[in-house]
N, C-alpha and C positions, 0 to 999 in steps of 0.2 A: 466765371469770366466777367470782365468788366463790360458794361453796356456800351462804353465809348469805343471799344476796339471792334474792328470788323470781324465777322464770323470767321473762325479758323486762324485768327492772328495769335501769335505767341507773344508773351511778355519778353522784352529784351532782357537778356541775362547781363548782370553787371560784369565788367571786366575784372578778372581775378589776376592780380599781378604776381607773376612768378619772378624769382630772382634772376638777375642778369647772369648768363652762363660764364661770363668772363670775370666779373668782380663780385658777384652775389648781392649787389645793391638791388633795390626794387626796380623792375623794368618800367620804361616810359612808353606810352602808346605810340609816340612818333617813331621810336627806334626799336620797337618790339621785335625780338625778345630781349633786346639790350637796353641798358640804362642811358646810353649816350652814343654820339657819333664815334667817339674815340673807341669804345668797346666794340662797336660794329666794325670799325676799321681794323682793330686788332684781330678779330675773328676772320675777316676777309684775308688779311695778311697770312694767317695760319693756313687757310685753304690754299692760297696761291703758292706758298712755300712747300706745300705737301706735308705739313705737320699732321693733318687729318688724313686718314686713309681708311677705306673700307676693306676689311680683310677678305681675301679671295682664296678659295681652295681650287687649285687647278686640277681638272680631271683630264682624262685622255682626250684625244681629238674627238670631234663631234661624231665621226663615223665609227668610233669605238676602237680604232686601231692606233697603235703607236706610230712613231715616225717610220718612214720607209727604210728598209735595210739598204746599207751602202753596197754598191756594186763594185766588184773587183775588176780591174782593167786587165 
């Protein structure tokens, strides 16, 4: 450990640039994980339009029963 650092302090890790998920250019700290405002806006537009979706498997109702049977009049 360096004598200039306080006890228990960790050295700052350098920022490792991952590619932009939209255009694969190197990301920029200001727009991370994107490379530009344009790519950030493209991603936001995809979320708002519903292009991204989290897959869901629908199970039975929470109480473990299916829907109530229909009554005959």
